[in-house]
N, C-alpha and C positions, 0 to 999 in steps of 0.2 A: 680572491685569488690567494692561493696558498703557495708559499715558497718553502721547498724542502732543502735543508742544509745538511751536508755530510763532510766529515773529515777525510782528507786524502793523505794518509801518512807519507811523510817525506816529500810531499808535493805542495799541499795547501788545503784549500776548502773548495767544495763544489756546491753551487746553488742551482736548483732546478725549479722551473715554474711552467705552467701551461697558460697561455693567454686566452681571451674570450673566443678567439677563432679556432682554438684547439691545437695551436702550434706550440711545440715544446721548445723552451729556451734553456740552455745550460751555460752557466758561467763558472769557469774555473779560475780561482785566484791563487796564483802560485806564490810560494814563500819568498821568491825573489822579486815580487811586485808585478810580474807579467799577468795579464788577464787574457783568457781565451773565451770567446763567445761562440757557442754552437747554436744553430737554428735547425729545427726538425720540422718537417711537414706533418700535418695532422694525419694524413693518409699512410705515412710510413714513419711512426714515432721512434723507430730504432736506428734510422739512418740519417745522419747529418746532411743537410742540403747546402749549408754554408757555414763558414767558420772565419773568424778574424782574431788576430792576436794584437794586443795593445800593450804599450809600455804603461808603467804606473802613471806617468804624467798624462798620456793620451786618455787613459781610462778616467782620470779625474776631470779632465776637460769635457769629456762626453757626459759624465755624471752631472756636471753643471747644466749642460744643455738639456739632457733628458729629464732631469729633475726640475726644470723650469726656473733655474736661478738666473740664467742669462736672458731668457725670453719666456714669458708666461702668456699663453694664448688669451685673448680678450675674454673669451667665453669662461675662462677659469679664474678671472681676477679676484673673485671673492671666495674662492675655495681654498682651504688649507690642506696640508698634507700631514698625515699623522704617521709616526714611526714608533709604535708602542706608546709610551708616555710622552715622547718627544714630538713636538709640533713645529712645522715650518710654515710660516704664514707670510703673505705679501700684504703690505699695508700702504695705501696710496695717501700721500700728504696732499690735501686739496689746497687750492689757492687760498691765501689768508690764514693758513694753519698757524697756530701759536708757536709751533716748533720751527717753522721755516726761519732760516738765518741763525739758528743755534747749533752748536756742535753736539755730537753724541755725548761728549764728556760733560758739557753744561747741563744736559738733561739727566745725566747720571743714570742712564737706562739700566745698565747691568746691576749696579748696587741696589737701586730702588725696586727693580722688578725681578731680577735674576735672569731675564731674557738676554739673548745675545744678538746683536745686529750682525748678520753674516754677509750682507751685500746691500748696496743701494744702486738703483737705476735712476739716473737723473735725466735732465733735458738732453734731447738728441740721442737717447739710449746710451749715454755715457755710463759705463758700469764701474763700480768700485767694489771689488771683492774684499771682504774682511776689513771694512773701514775702521780706522782707529778713533780714539776719543776726540781728536782735533778735526774730524770730518764734519763739515757744515752741511746740514740738511737743507735742501732747497724746495721751494714750492713745486708741486706736481712730480716730486720724486716718489719712487716706489721703494719702500724699505722691506727687505727680506729679513725676517726675524725668526729666531729659533729658541724654543724653551718648552716647558711643560704648560698645559692649558692655563693653569693659574697664573704663571709668569706672563703669558701672552695677554691675559686680561689686564694685568698690572701695567704692562707695556702700553696697551691701548689707552689706558687712563693717563699715563704720562704724556703720550702724544696729544691727547685731547686737551690737557691742561697746560702744556708747554712748561715753561720754567716757573710757573706760579707756585 
């Protein structure tokens, strides 16, 4: 899938893509933070069939949902998402993990790997977005981590070895 990006002088930026079904989607990000999302039918690619306007906060909340940060379908649990050199990956801490019961700071994840923990989904689907160094990782938690591929490999090594 290709995303075309263009500047809209005095307005913001426009992003356009066509999905696998041939439907065109256009997102306009205004300089004031508003987002407009337009949906076009494949049989009439020049006429919008729906449109929604979102505030900056609403757009960010939807991005978490659509991007799989709040819920990742079971079918996709082992798939990572790549954004150029940046990778976002979900890593499940199994029961008995050496990291369980330790804080992100104790594991020193960012300094040792360069990767950043951006969310943790714990028991009962409790979500912690942008957990700090004092956040304690629990068994059966899913860690959402971001970094370059090399950093993700280092992160996995830390998770496997725990505080050793």
